[in-house]
C-alpha positions in Angstrom: 8.0 77.6 -0.2 10.9 76.3 -2.0 11.1 72.6 -3.2 14.0 70.9 -4.5 12.0 69.1 -7.2 10.9 72.7 -8.6 14.6 73.4 -9.5 15.5 72.0 -12.8 19.0 72.3 -12.4 19.2 69.8 -9.6 20.3 66.4 -11.1 19.2 63.0 -9.8 22.5 62.2 -8.2 22.3 65.6 -6.3 18.7 65.0 -5.3 19.7 61.6 -3.9 22.6 63.1 -2.0 20.1 65.7 -0.5 17.5 63.1 0.4 20.0 61.0 2.0 21.4 63.7 4.0 18.0 64.8 5.4 17.0 61.4 6.4 20.3 60.7 8.3 19.4 63.7 10.3 15.8 62.7 10.8 17.2 59.2 11.7 19.4 60.6 14.6 16.4 62.6 15.8 14.3 59.5 15.8 16.9 57.5 18.0 17.2 60.4 20.2 13.6 60.6 20.8 13.2 56.8 21.4 16.3 56.4 23.5 16.1 59.7 25.5 12.4 60.6 25.1 13.9 63.9 23.7 10.5 65.1 22.5 9.0 64.9 25.9 11.6 66.9 27.5 10.5 70.2 28.9 13.6 72.4 29.3 12.4 75.9 29.0 15.9 77.7 29.2 17.5 77.9 25.7 21.1 77.3 26.9 20.0 74.4 29.2 18.2 72.8 26.2 21.3 73.2 24.1 23.5 71.7 26.8 21.1 68.7 27.4 21.0 67.9 23.5 24.8 67.9 23.4 24.8 65.5 26.4 22.4 63.2 24.9 24.3 63.1 21.6 27.5 62.4 23.4 26.0 59.7 25.4 24.2 58.3 22.3 27.7 58.0 20.6 29.3 56.4 23.5 26.5 53.8 23.8 26.7 52.9 20.1 30.5 52.4 20.4 30.4 50.3 23.4 30.0 46.6 23.4 26.7 45.2 24.7 26.7 43.9 28.4 28.7 40.7 29.0 25.5 38.7 29.4 24.1 39.7 26.0 27.1 39.4 23.8 25.1 37.6 21.4 24.3 38.2 17.7 21.1 40.1 18.4 22.8 42.4 21.0 20.7 44.8 22.9 18.7 47.8 21.8 20.2 51.4 22.5 17.4 52.1 25.0 18.0 49.0 27.1 21.6 49.7 27.1 21.1 53.3 28.4 19.0 51.7 30.9 21.5 49.2 31.8 24.1 52.0 32.3 21.8 53.2 35.2 21.4 49.8 36.7 24.8 48.5 36.4 27.7 51.0 37.4 30.3 48.5 36.0 28.7 48.6 32.6 28.7 52.3 32.6 32.4 52.3 33.3 32.7 49.9 30.2 30.6 52.3 28.1 33.1 55.1 29.1 36.0 53.3 28.8 35.2 52.0 25.4 34.8 55.7 24.2 37.8 57.2 26.0 40.9 54.7 25.4 43.0 56.7 28.0 40.4 56.1 30.6 40.5 52.4 30.0 44.1 52.2 30.7 43.7 54.2 33.8 40.8 52.2 35.1 42.7 48.9 34.6 45.7 50.3 36.7 43.5 51.6 39.6 42.0 48.1 40.0 45.2 46.3 41.0 
């Protein structure tokens, strides 16, 4: 095994950069597991697993950028897990989430309502 600390050439600044990079990836995996229960997924086909992973990451980004539902626009907001569930319960909120991540879609959506 190779440990970063065993390399004397690694400076403290470089070690900090490597550590923060590692924990940012771990943090994303933790969020995916909490919001989508990714660790419990039992997809056996490798390509299907990769496709679902990509979908989960895309949806997570969409949910993060979208504002919370109108009833919940307080300073505390709403957890990502609850926002995902809210998308399933309220189709109008799901459209808000999509519209927030695709600016052209928002204009098209507003034009179709008239």
